[in-house]
N, C-alpha and C positions, 0 to 999 in steps of 0.2 A: 294378086300377090307379084305380078308382072308390072304394073300400076307404079307400086310401092320399089320396084327396084329401080324403076326410070326415073326418081325422081330424086338421084343422090345429089346431083350441084342444086346450087341455089338458083331459083327459075328466076325468068325476067321479071315477074311482077313484085316477086319480092324485093328483086335489087332496086325497083323505081319506089317501093315504099321506103325502103332503106334511105334512098338518095334523097327522098323529099324530107325525111326526118330530118337526116344532115342540114339540109340546105335551111330547114327552118327553126332550127336550136342554136339559142345564141350562143358565142363562146363562154358567157360566165356559167352555163349550164353543167360545163366541165363534164360533158359526156365521154365515158372512157369506151364503153360499148353497146351494141345494140344487139337484143338476141330474142329467139323465140321463148315464150313460155307458155306452152300449149296453146290457147285461144288468144294468147295475150302477147304484146310487144314491149319485152323490157328494156329499158331505158337505165343502163348503170351510169353512176355519179360518183365522184369523190367529192363533189361540194354538194349534197344533197339539199342543204338549207335553202338555195337560191330555186331551185324548183316547187319547194313546198312554199316559199312565201310568193311567189309567182304562179298561182296557178292557172292564169289564164294562157300561159306560153304551151303548158299539155292541151288543155281545151281546146285552142286553136289547131294543133295540130291533130288531135282527135276529129275535127271538124273535116281538116282538109284530105284525112287517110281512109277516114270510116272505121277505124280499128280501135280492138282496145287497147290504152298504153298503161302500164305501170313503174314506177318509179322506185330503182332499187340502187342500195349503197354497193359500189364498188367492195371487193372484197380484202381490197388493202386498207382501207381506213376502216375496216371493223374490228375493234377492241375486243381483247379476249373475253368470255360468257364472263368470270370472275368478276374484272374489272368492270365491265359492261352494267354489270349487276349490282355492283358498287355504286356507279354513277346512277343509275336510276334509282337507288335507296335515298340517296342525296338531295336529288331530285322531285322525288312524291311527297308531295303533303303529309304530314301524318296523319291529319282527320281523314286522310284518302285510306287508310287501312289496306297499306299493300299487302297480298298475300302469297304472290309469288311471282316468278317471270318463265317464260315457255321460248324458247329460241328456236329459229326455223334456218338450217344453213343454207336451204336450198334457196330460199327467197330474201334470206338477209332481215327478215322479219323478227321482234320480238313482240309478244306478247306478255303485256303488265295486267296483271291483275290483282283487283282492288276492289273492297266490301263497298266505299264510296264511289264507282266510276264515273259520276257526273262531275266530280272534282277535276279529271284527267284530260276531259276532252279538249278539243283543239282550241276552242274559245275563251278554256279557264286562265285567268291571271297569272296563278301561281306556278302553271306546269304548260312551259312552252316547248311546243312539241320540234321545231324547226330546230330549235336549241340544242334540244337533251339528245335528239339525233346525232345535229353535229358532232357533241361531247362524243357520242360514243360508236357512233358509223353503223347503226341500227337502226333501221324503221321500226316506229312506235304501232302498236295493236292494243287498243284497249278494252278489258274484257272485265264483265262482273265476275268478281267470288263468288260460288255458290257457297251456300249453308252446308251440305256434303259435298266434296269433291268427287266430281264422275269417273270412276274407274274405266270407263269404257273411254272415256274423250284421253284421260292419262296414257292409255295403254296408244290410242291414235298417233298421240305429238310422240312417244318413244319410237313407234315404229316409224313415222316420217322422219325422224333425227335420224336411226340408221341407215334408213334407205335412202339418205339425202343425196347421195353424189348418182343413184341409180334414176332417182325421179329427176333430177336435173337434166340429164340424159332422154330419159322419157319426154319428159315436155319440149324439149327442144326438137325430138322427132315429131310427135303432134305436131308441133309449128309448123315445121317442113311438109304436111301432108294437108293441115288447112291451108297454108297460103300457098299453094303451086298453084299456075296458071289450071286453067279449066281446061280440059281436055276437049269440050265441045260447048258451043255457045244454044244449044236446042234444050229446050226443060219439058221434060215428060216428067210426072209424079206417080208413083203408084204405091199403094199399100195392101200389106200382105197380112192376114189375120192368122196366127200363131196361138191365140187363148182368150180366154177370157170375152166369145163370144158366143150368146144363147147361153152365158152360164155365169155364175162367181167363181174365179181361182184361175190360178196361171196366167193374167192378165199379159201378154204378150203380141208387140206386131212390128213389123218392118215397113219403114219409108223409104222407099226407091226413087233413085234417079239416075240420069246416063252419069253422073258423078259420085253419088254417093248412095251409101245402104247404111242407114240409121236403125237402130234396134231400140224400142219402147217399149221400157220393163220386159220384166223374165222372171215373172211368178209361179209358183206352183199351187197344185189343188191337193191341199194335206188329207182332205178324206178321199179321196179317189184309191179305188181298188187295183189298177195297174198303170204301169210306166206312161202308155197310151194316153190314158188320160189326165196323168198327173201334172205333165211338162209341157212345156209349149214346144208346139211341133215344128219344132226347128228342122228335122229332117226332110220336111216338105220343100224347104228350099236349096237351090242348087247353088248354092255358095257356102265357102269356107269360113273359119270364123276372121279368117286374116283380111280377106275382103270386107268385114265391118269396119266402118271410118268412126263410129261411137255407139255406145250405149247410153241412153237416157232415161233417167229413174225418176217417175213422179212421186212417189213417197215409199217408205221403209214395209210395209208389213208386207208380208210371207207370200200374199198371194200375187204381189208386183214385183218382191227382190228375190224370192225363195230359191231359184234356180242360178242367181247370178253367181255365186262362189263355184257352180260345177264348169260354168264356162271360161272361169279362169283357170280352174285345175286343167279343162282339157284344152288351155292355148291359147286363150285370148287375152292379148296383150296391149289392148288399144284404150283409151281414154273412157270412163266411167261419169258421167255429169249427174249432179243432183245438188240439190240445196246442201248449204253448210251441217244444218243439224240431222238432214238426211243421213249423212256417212255415218253418225255415232249410233241413230237410234236403231238402222240396218243392220249395223253390226252385231248390236245386242239382242235383235232377234233372231239373229242368222243363229249366234251361237248358242242362243237357249234353245231353238230347234235341234241343234247336233244334243243337247244335255236330254231335252225331250224325248227322240228317237233312240238314243242311248238306253234312258228309265225303260221302253215298252220293248227293249229287247230288239230294235231293228237296225239296221246297220247305217247312217247317215251317209247322204251321197257326196259329202264334201267332210272335210277337216277344218281345223282352226286355222290351220296355214292358209287355205284357200281364204278364207275370211279377210285374212291379214293382207293378202296379194290385194284385194279389192281397196284397201285403205292407200297403196302403194300408187295404184291405178286411176284414183277419184280426182278428178276437178270439180269442186265445188265453186257454186255460183250463187249470187245474192239475189233476190226478187227484181225482176224489172230492170235487167242490165241485158244490152243487146250483146251475144258472143256469137263468132262464128266459130261452125264445129265442122266445118266441111267447106271445099271451096266456094261452093253454090247454096248453101244452109246456114241460115242465122239462126240461135237458139234464144226466147226469151222466156223465165219463168217468173210465175204468178202465183199468188196466193189462193190457194184451193179449198183452205178452211177446214180441211179434213181431219190430218194430224197435225204436230208439229214438223214444219217445212214441207208440207206437201205441198204439190206445185201442179196448176195447169201449165201445160208444155206448148208452148206457141212458136211454129215453125214457120220462118218468112225464107221461101224456096225461090231461086233467081234471081234477077232482077227484078224483083215485085211481082212476078209472075203469079204466085200464088200463095195463099198464107194457109196454114192447115192447125188448128189447136185441139188438142189432146188433153180430155179434161181430167182424167183418170178418176179418180174419187173426190167430189168435193161437197162442200156444205153453203148453199146461196143462203145464207141466214146465220147471222153474228151469236157470239157464245162468249162468256167469261173468259175465256182460253183465248179465242180466236176470233179475228174479222171473219165477215162474210167474203164467201170466193169472189175473186176480183172479173169484172169482166168489160173492161172498159180497153179494149183491145183497137187500135186504130184500124186494122182490116182483117177480116176473117173470112174465108170463102167456105172453107171446111171445118164442121166443127165435129167430133167424135165424143159422145157423152154418155155418162154410166147412168145405169137405168135400175138399181140394185131396189129402187120404190117407184118402179114404174107406170104401176097400177093405180088407177085413178082413184082408189080406195086405201091408197097406202098415205093416207095422208095423216100428220103427227103432232101432237097438241103443242101451242106457242111456248116458248120459253117458259113465261111466268105460268103457265099453266103448270108445266111439267115441275118449275121449281118449288110452286104452291104444294103439289102434290107431295112431292118429295119433303118438305119441312114437316107436313100433316102425319106420312108415313113414320118417321123418324123421332119427332117427337111424342105421340102418341107410345110408339114403345119403351123409350127412355122415362116417358110419366110413369108409365107402368114398374118401373124397376128391370126392363128386361135387356137386352144386348140387342145391336140391329147388325147381322152381317151382312154386306153387300160383297158377292162373288164379282170380280172385276177384270177384265185385260189390263194390264201393268202399263200399257200406253196411249194416252191418249185420255181413254174415258175417267181411268182413276184421278189424272191431274184434273180433269174437270169437275168431279166429284166434289175433290180434293177442296178447289175454289169456290164452289157453290157452299161447301159446309163451316169452311173461315169467314166467308161472306154475311151468311145469316146466323153464324156465332157472333160474331163480332155486332151485328146488327140487333141481337139480343131477341129475333126471330125465331131461332132453332135452341133448344135448350142446349146448355152449355154441356161438354159429358168430352172424356178422352177418345182420342180417335186413332187409333192402332193401325197402322200397316206392316204389310207382307208381302215379300215375294219381288219380283222387279221392282216395283213400284216405285222403290226409294230411289235407285239409280236412274230410271227414266225421268222421275222429277229433278233430278239433278241435272240431267241432260236439258231440259225444260227452261232451267232456271239458268244455263250458260249460254243460251239463245233468246234474252228477252226480246231483240228487235223484229223477230217470229212472231211475238204473241199480240192480243189484243191491245188498244192503244192503253186504257184505261191500267192495265196489268203490266205492260212494259216500264209506263211510268212510274208505278210503285216500286218495282226491282230497279229500274235504272236512276232515279230520281229521289227516292225518299229511302227511309229505313224500316218502309213498313210493308215486308216482302212477305205476300203470304206463304212462299214456300217454307217460309223458315216460321210458321205459326207455331206458338206456344202449344195449341192445341194437337198437335201431331206427333205420334211415339212410333219411332220405327223397330220394327222385332229383328233383330237382328240374326238370332239364332231360336231355334225350336225349343231350347229351354228357358229361354224367356218369355214362353206363353203364359205362365202364371196368372201376372197380373190380368190380362184382357179374360182369362177364361173363370176370373175368379166369382164366386155366386154373389148374387144381391149386388152387385157392381156393374150400372149401367154403363155401355159404352157405344162406340160405332167400331166396326172392324172391318177394313178394305183388304183383301186377301186375292192374290191369284192361285185357279185360273177362273174364268168368267161363266165356267158352264159345270163347275164343280168335278172336272175330268182329270183332277188330278192337282199337285201343288199343295202349298199350305193351308187354304183354304177349305181341305177336308177336315184339317183335324178341329177345328172351330165347328164346321157343319157338324161332326160327331156329339161335340161339348152343346150346344145351342140349340140342334132339333127335338129334342126330348123338351125344352123348355118352353111354358105355352106361353109367357111372357113376353118372350124375344122372337125375331122377326129374321127371317133371310127375305132380302128385298135385291129383285134383278133389276140393272140397269142398262142391259145389254142382251141381244138376242140368244135365246137358248136353242141350236139347233138339235133336228127331231133326234132321238137315240141314245143323247147324253143324259146324264145324273140331272144336270140344270133343268132338262126339258120334262123330266120324269117327276119333279120334285114339283114345277111349274103346275103340270097337269092336275097335281091335286094327291099324290102317292102317297101313303102312311106310312111307307117302309122304304128304307133301301139298305141294300146289301153291299156291303162294303169290305175291303182288306184292311185288316187290322195289321198291330205288331207282329212280326214274325210269318208274315203272310196268314193267319189265321183269317176266316170269311167272321165278318161281324155285322149284325143286323140291328140298324139303327130305326129307333122309333121316332116319326117325325108329327110331333104335337106343336109345333110353332108356327105362327103366322105367316105365309107365304104372300109377295107380292111382287109385283111386275111393274116397271115405269119406264113407258115410249116417252121418245123427245129428247134424250140424250145422245141421239146416233150422230155420230160424226159425217154420215150419209143425208145428201136434198131428200126431201118426200115428194111426193108426184106434182105437188103446186109450185117447189121449190125449182126442181128441174125446166117447169114449163116456163117459170119466169124468169130463169138464165135465159135460155133459147130466145125468149123476147125481147131480151135486155140488148144483147150482140147489135150493134150497128156499124156500119148497112148491112140491110138486109145478106142473111147466108144463101148460098148457092144450092148449101147441100149439109144434110145432118145424117150422120151416121149413129148408131145405138149401140151399147156393148155391155157388159158389166152387172148380168142380171140373166136370173130366170127368161126363159126362150118368151113367155108370154108375157112378160113386165115389158122387155125389151120392145117386143111386137106392138104393145098397146102404146108406148113411148112414141115410137117411130109413126103411126099409124095417127096419133092425136099432135104431132107435130106437122103433119104432112094438113090435116082437117083446118085444122086451126089458122096456122102461120102461112100455110100457102107456099111449104118450103119442100123439096122433096127432101124426102127420109126413109133410111133403109135399115133393117137390123143386119148384118151378115151374119154367118155361121163361120168356125172355125175352118181355114185353109181355103178363104176366099182370097181372090185377087181382085183389086177395084182400081180403077183407074182416077185419079182424081185430077189432072190437068193434061 
């Protein structure tokens, strides 16, 4: 806290940066002011066309000061929103199918959503960005309009607009902290393990230097019986929330983000960094956790208000962009291939003194939905890698094998006139299976049948469709550059309400049903299960892990009866006559071979590997084999260890 109070005046290094910018910018750029915007330096101009048409001016400046620069329009030239909206409507070609506009008053940007965004890109002849920006005074962002608008993204946009003044002030404060002069030139790097070591769940660690304290992930362990086992061990650190310079989130799952709203509730006011799609994804998952807790008669540890606060404090970053997050740490996020927006976090510490990469959850293999995890870092001295499948026997089938098995499992049931029920997690796995179904039905290799989805699947799919740049190349191209959008497939029908289940449950009507939850532990899937379980022609097809003690695990292990709560709280006994099958290979995690390949691929050779996010024996096995095969020191820390990296 004392350090933050010392930095009220603009520090000398910042003055040097500002002076360099002013000396380097030509008068024609008409720069009216220079301000911090979090980790970026914003140049405000009342003549945006000049800087937009002379990109090399900004590129040269970035090379000189080694900081991120964004061009903003001066508030004085921004037309009122209604007028700007009218200008956009006049300029957008009709065939682009304009769907809407979203104004961000904190940044002076307007997002233009169109069904055919490729007609509005910077190189489009009919739509000149510089010209349109000059006419209305707002900078353009072109977005793909989704088939079904995402309620989550709409809520985020509304929240950010309401808190525009608060966000602008916060971003300036964050910039003051990042660009302050270093208090010492000494570089020491330590890591404190707070959760997710020797276990899966509550992933969290602290990266510490004499200048900075960065919390990486902040998850919960939903299955834990006591708070000591459920939440990150932040109590073991002798620091306050005010002393954290930043929180970095790798991806949206609860075991990595579930405690984040509680930190905001108890006073964390600093920046939260993640990729753009991770923000709506974690909001969706965190709000669902509140509903699940209430349905189970538990008191949630945070409220909707705390989740909304996360929206206000989050600074989203694209993959591959070098970003200062403290005076001595730069962050680069790279594709992790796990779920939408999941990121490997590369921390560049000091003046090239140490490079630390946190893998989070990674998939080092291509799927229909995502490219394989990135591996081509310029330098990595320390790698912290997950070990969910860290045993030698944890080998998954190839994509071709698992997709063939999936086609056969579905075709056999549909051909017999039965229904295929797929209990599925709404985020990631559901979209992967939808893309597989759409692909193989279109190719004729899978029998055509209606596909019904229910639960959060539709909302999660809308978020995927909103960020095509984070998807696999072929899928991104289909969404952004053609009218062949698999998320808008004629095969899919979303069930909005329980009273619309009549069609998928109709007798002698073969279909595929994707419903949450993935382990038959609640959610709409249970209603379908009651209907399908007694039918010998139908099948329950598991594509995700079934934890011991869940109904899904009991069904998978061959149980012939299931006791469930029916209407009005009465106990029902359901007879299980249907087929039951489990397919491995759709996991968003790397198997043992992929984990070893990832470590081997990194160049130059690593100095140290740390292993986390796995049962103790899996972490131990992976560390041992990395040491043996690659002659690299490897260690599997436990919770509440302090590790000196440099």
